[in-house]
N, CA and C of each residue as an Amber inpcrd file, in Angstrom:
protein
   303
 202.4500000  77.0240000  78.4190000 203.6060000  76.9340000  77.5440000
 204.8310000  77.3770000  78.3430000 205.9160000  76.6240000  78.2230000
 207.1220000  76.9370000  78.9850000 207.8550000  78.1290000  78.3790000
 208.7400000  78.6980000  79.1920000 209.5520000  79.8320000  78.7180000
 210.4160000  79.4110000  77.5330000 210.9340000  78.1890000  77.5960000
 211.8030000  77.6970000  76.5270000 211.0300000  77.5890000  75.2120000
 209.8050000  77.0730000  75.2750000 208.9900000  76.9580000  74.0630000
 208.6470000  78.3350000  73.5160000 208.2930000  79.2550000  74.4170000
 207.9600000  80.6150000  73.9880000 209.1590000  81.2800000  73.3360000
 210.3220000  81.1220000  73.9340000 211.5380000  81.7190000  73.3730000
 211.8400000  81.1260000  72.0060000 211.7090000  79.8060000  71.8960000
 211.9770000  79.1450000  70.6260000 211.0040000  79.6070000  69.5530000
 209.7140000  79.6960000  69.8980000 208.7170000  80.1620000  68.9360000
 208.9790000  81.6080000  68.5190000 209.3580000  82.4380000  69.4770000
 209.6210000  83.8360000  69.1650000 210.8310000  83.9670000  68.2460000
 211.8460000  83.1720000  68.4790000 213.0220000  83.2260000  67.6190000
 212.6910000  82.7230000  66.2170000 211.8540000  81.6730000  66.1400000
 211.4280000  81.1770000  64.8250000 210.6480000  82.2540000  64.0750000
 209.7240000  82.9120000  64.7740000 208.9430000  83.9780000  64.1550000
 209.8430000  85.1230000  63.7170000 210.8300000  85.4350000  64.5270000
 211.7590000  86.5150000  64.1880000 212.5550000  86.1630000  62.9350000
 212.9780000  84.9100000  62.8380000 213.7160000  84.4830000  61.6500000
 212.8360000  84.5860000  60.4060000 211.5680000  84.2020000  60.5410000
 210.6380000  84.3180000  59.4060000 210.4600000  85.7740000  59.0070000
 210.3270000  86.6450000  60.0050000 210.1670000  88.0630000  59.7130000
 211.3980000  88.6200000  59.0070000 212.5740000  88.1960000  59.4330000
 213.8010000  88.6660000  58.7930000 213.9040000  88.1520000  57.3570000
 213.4740000  86.9070000  57.1290000 213.4750000  86.3790000  55.7640000
 212.4980000  87.1610000  54.8900000 211.3180000  87.4750000  55.4450000
 210.3480000  88.2910000  54.7130000 210.9460000  89.6510000  54.3680000
 211.6530000  90.2200000  55.3360000 212.2570000  91.5320000  55.1150000
 213.2950000  91.4710000  53.9960000 214.0840000  90.4070000  53.9640000
 215.0770000  90.2430000  52.8980000 214.3940000  90.1710000  51.5320000
 213.2980000  89.4120000  51.4620000 212.5660000  89.2910000  50.2050000
 211.9910000  90.6430000  49.7820000 211.4440000  91.3680000  50.7490000
 210.8930000  92.6840000  50.4350000 211.9770000  93.6500000  49.9620000
 213.1550000  93.5670000  50.5690000 214.2600000  94.4160000  50.1330000
 214.6650000  94.0950000  48.6960000 214.6690000  92.8100000  48.3680000
 215.0110000  92.4150000  46.9970000 213.9580000  92.9520000  46.0250000
 212.6880000  92.8860000  46.4200000 211.6190000  93.4200000  45.5840000
 211.7390000  94.9330000  45.4400000 212.1010000  95.5850000  46.5410000
 212.2430000  97.0410000  46.5020000 213.3910000  97.4460000  45.5850000
 214.4470000  96.6630000  45.5820000 215.5850000  96.9670000  44.7170000
 215.1790000  96.8620000  43.2500000 214.2750000  95.9180000  42.9440000
 213.8250000  95.7390000  41.5600000 212.7530000  96.7550000  41.1700000
 212.0320000  97.2560000  42.1590000 210.9410000  98.2030000  41.8830000
 211.4870000  99.6270000  41.8680000 210.6480000 100.5370000  41.4820000
 211.0640000 101.9320000  41.4770000 209.9540000 102.8250000  41.9870000
 210.2970000 104.0460000  42.3270000 209.3300000 105.0770000  42.6980000
 208.5540000 104.7760000  43.9620000 207.2510000 105.0200000  43.9040000
 206.3970000 104.8960000  45.0880000 206.2740000 103.4460000  45.5490000
 206.3720000 102.5090000  44.6160000 206.3110000 101.0910000  44.9900000
 207.5100000 100.7380000  45.8790000 208.6740000 101.2470000  45.5480000
 209.8720000 101.0020000  46.3510000 209.7190000 101.6080000  47.7430000
 209.1270000 102.7790000  47.8270000 208.9180000 103.4100000  49.1340000
 207.9530000 102.6010000  49.9870000 206.8960000 102.0800000  49.3720000
 205.9370000 101.2570000  50.1100000 206.6010000  99.9730000  50.6070000
 207.4100000  99.3440000  49.7640000 208.1250000  98.1310000  50.1730000
 209.1090000  98.4410000  51.2910000 209.7820000  99.5720000  51.1950000
 210.7220000  99.9760000  52.2460000 209.9950000 100.1340000  53.5790000
 208.8080000 100.7430000  53.5520000 208.0280000 100.9290000  54.7770000
 207.6390000  99.5720000  55.3680000 207.2670000  98.6300000  54.5290000
 206.9030000  97.2910000  55.0160000 208.1130000  96.5940000  55.6320000
 209.2610000  96.7440000  54.9890000 210.4890000  96.1340000  55.5180000
 210.8260000  96.7430000  56.8790000 210.7430000  98.0450000  56.9710000
 211.0630000  98.7260000  58.2340000 210.1420000  98.2390000  59.3480000
 208.8630000  98.0500000  59.0560000 207.9190000  97.5740000  60.0660000
 208.2340000  96.1440000  60.4790000 208.5280000  95.2930000  59.5190000
 208.8540000  93.8910000  59.8420000 210.1330000  93.8070000  60.6760000
 211.1090000  94.6260000  60.3560000 212.3510000  94.6330000  61.1290000
 212.1100000  95.1430000  62.5450000 211.2390000  96.1210000  62.6970000
 210.8930000  96.6390000  64.0270000 210.2420000  95.5420000  64.8690000
 209.3180000  94.7880000  64.2620000 208.6430000  93.7020000  64.9710000
 209.6410000  92.6040000  65.3390000 210.5060000  92.2400000  64.4000000
 211.5020000  91.1960000  64.6610000 212.4330000  91.6190000  65.7940000
 212.8530000  92.8600000  65.7880000 213.7460000  93.3540000  66.8410000
 213.0630000  93.2570000  68.1980000 211.7850000  93.6270000  68.2450000
 211.0380000  93.5330000  69.5030000 210.9470000  92.1020000  70.0040000
 210.6930000  91.1710000  69.0910000 210.5990000  89.7690000  69.4920000
 211.9420000  89.2360000  69.9630000 212.9990000  89.6170000  69.2940000
 214.3320000  89.1650000  69.6960000 214.6910000  89.7290000  71.0680000
 214.3810000  90.9880000  71.3070000 214.6600000  91.5860000  72.6150000
 213.8630000  90.8950000  73.7160000 212.6010000  90.5630000  73.4220000
 211.7780000  89.8750000  74.4140000 212.3430000  88.4790000  74.7080000
 212.7490000  87.7610000  73.6610000 213.3420000  86.4360000  73.8520000
 214.6240000  86.5450000  74.6710000 215.4040000  87.5800000  74.4080000
 216.6440000  87.7910000  75.1650000 216.3300000  88.0300000  76.6390000
 215.3020000  88.8090000  76.9210000 214.9040000  89.0610000  78.3100000
 214.5310000  87.7620000  79.0070000 213.7890000  86.8940000  78.3070000
 213.4030000  85.6160000  78.9030000 214.6210000  84.7520000  79.2030000
 215.5670000  84.7240000  78.2800000 216.7750000  83.9110000  78.4750000
 217.6000000  84.4470000  79.6400000 217.7570000  85.7590000  79.7140000
 218.5200000  86.3640000  80.8080000 217.8310000  86.0940000  82.1420000
 216.5150000  86.1950000  82.1580000 215.7560000  85.9430000  83.3870000
 215.9590000  84.5050000  83.8540000 215.9000000  83.5520000  82.9050000
 216.0980000  82.1470000  83.2690000 217.5220000  81.8950000  83.7440000
 218.5020000  82.5330000  83.1070000 219.8990000  82.3540000  83.5050000
 220.1290000  82.8870000  84.9180000 219.5370000  84.0380000  85.2120000
 219.6770000  84.5990000  86.5610000 219.0220000  83.6910000  87.5950000
 217.8660000  83.1490000  87.2590000 217.1830000  82.2390000  88.1760000
 218.0370000  80.9950000  88.4270000 218.6160000  80.4400000  87.3630000
 219.4740000  79.2590000  87.5080000 220.7070000  79.5850000  88.3480000
 221.2820000  80.7610000  88.1360000 222.4630000  81.1630000  88.9090000
 222.1170000  81.3080000  90.3940000 220.9570000  81.9060000  90.6770000
 220.5250000  82.0470000  92.0800000 220.2940000  80.6870000  92.7210000
 219.6370000  79.7830000  91.9740000 219.3690000  78.4480000  92.5070000
 220.6760000  77.7120000  92.7850000 221.6280000  77.8390000  91.8760000
 222.9350000  77.1970000  92.0630000 223.6480000  77.7850000  93.2700000
 223.6330000  79.0980000  93.3930000 224.2850000  79.7670000  94.5190000
 223.6580000  79.3240000  95.8420000 222.3370000  79.2700000  95.8750000
 221.6540000  78.8300000  97.1010000 222.0330000  77.3940000  97.4470000
 222.0700000  76.5300000  96.4370000 222.4150000  75.1220000  96.6780000
 223.8290000  75.0140000  97.2350000 224.7520000  75.7390000  96.6340000
 226.1440000  75.6720000  97.0890000 226.2700000  76.1760000  98.5280000
 225.5320000  77.2300000  98.8580000 225.5870000  77.7430000 100.2290000
 224.9480000  76.7770000 101.2260000 223.9070000  76.0980000 100.8080000
 223.2180000  75.1710000 101.7080000 223.9280000  73.8310000 101.8080000
 224.6260000  73.4020000 100.7440000 225.2850000  72.0960000 100.7000000
 226.7030000  72.2390000 100.1340000 227.5980000  72.9020000 100.8710000
 228.9260000  73.1750000 100.3090000 229.7290000  71.9090000 100.0030000
 229.6700000  70.9020000 100.8600000 230.4860000  69.7130000 100.6330000
 229.9530000  68.8700000  99.4770000 228.6600000  68.8550000  99.3120000
 228.0970000  68.1350000  98.1630000 228.5000000  68.8360000  96.8680000
 228.5110000  70.1720000  96.8970000 228.9170000  70.9380000  95.7100000
 230.3740000  70.6700000  95.3710000 231.2210000  70.5710000  96.3950000
 232.6370000  70.2630000  96.1660000 232.7630000  68.8660000  95.5640000
 231.9970000  67.9290000  96.0640000 232.0360000  66.5610000  95.5330000
 231.5810000  66.5030000  94.0800000 230.5180000  67.2220000  93.7750000
 230.0200000  67.2500000  92.3900000 231.0640000  67.8810000  91.4740000
 231.6560000  68.9830000  91.9140000 232.6780000  69.6440000  91.0980000
 233.8740000  68.7250000  90.8780000 234.2690000  67.9960000  91.9060000
 235.3990000  67.0620000  91.7710000 235.0560000  65.9480000  90.7870000
 233.8440000  65.4170000  90.8750000 233.4270000  64.3430000  89.9610000
 233.4030000  64.8420000  88.5160000 232.9030000  66.0280000  88.3070000
 232.8940000  66.5950000  86.9600000 234.3240000  66.7980000  86.4630000
 235.1900000  67.2600000  87.3460000 236.5940000  67.4480000  86.9730000
 237.2640000  66.1370000  86.5810000 236.9760000  65.0720000  87.3050000
 237.5390000  63.7550000  86.9880000 237.0210000  63.2870000  85.6250000
 235.7180000  63.4470000  85.3890000 235.1420000  63.0330000  84.0960000
 235.7520000  63.8100000  82.9370000 235.8830000  65.1120000  83.1010000
 236.4710000  65.9350000  82.0440000 237.9300000  65.5180000  81.8290000
 238.6410000  65.2780000  82.8890000 240.0330000  64.8300000  82.7790000
 240.1570000  63.5100000  82.0430000 239.2310000  62.5800000  82.3350000
 239.2510000  61.2870000  81.6370000 238.9510000  61.4610000  80.1610000
 238.0060000  62.3090000  79.8410000 237.6680000  62.5370000  78.4420000
 238.8230000  63.1910000  77.6860000 239.4790000  64.1190000  78.3220000
 240.6050000  64.8100000  77.6810000 241.7680000  63.8410000  77.4920000
 242.0250000  62.9830000  78.4610000 243.1690000  62.0660000  78.3720000
 242.9750000  60.9970000  77.3100000 241.7440000  60.7200000  76.9060000
 241.4840000  59.7140000  75.8610000 241.8730000  60.2110000  74.4950000
 241.9180000  61.4790000  74.3080000 242.2440000  62.0540000  72.9920000
 243.6910000  62.0400000  72.8180000
């Protein structure tokens, strides 16, 4: 499984956990006494798990971004004139797109 798929799945799971936590909070607001305390404990645990998953997904994204930055830096150092040509071509394309508006 790729890093992108893992990150996407983790974010989806985190969103589900946060939705569950919202529902539990609503139930806790309607409940009273020991039932509310039990629901609060469940919400706190789900939020802890979601936070961990989000932090892990963030680490994966940062790791991939750093890898891409290193690869780009290496390419530019190894092929400076090709990098200048690519940058110029992108600049021309962006300029053409902007001038059409």
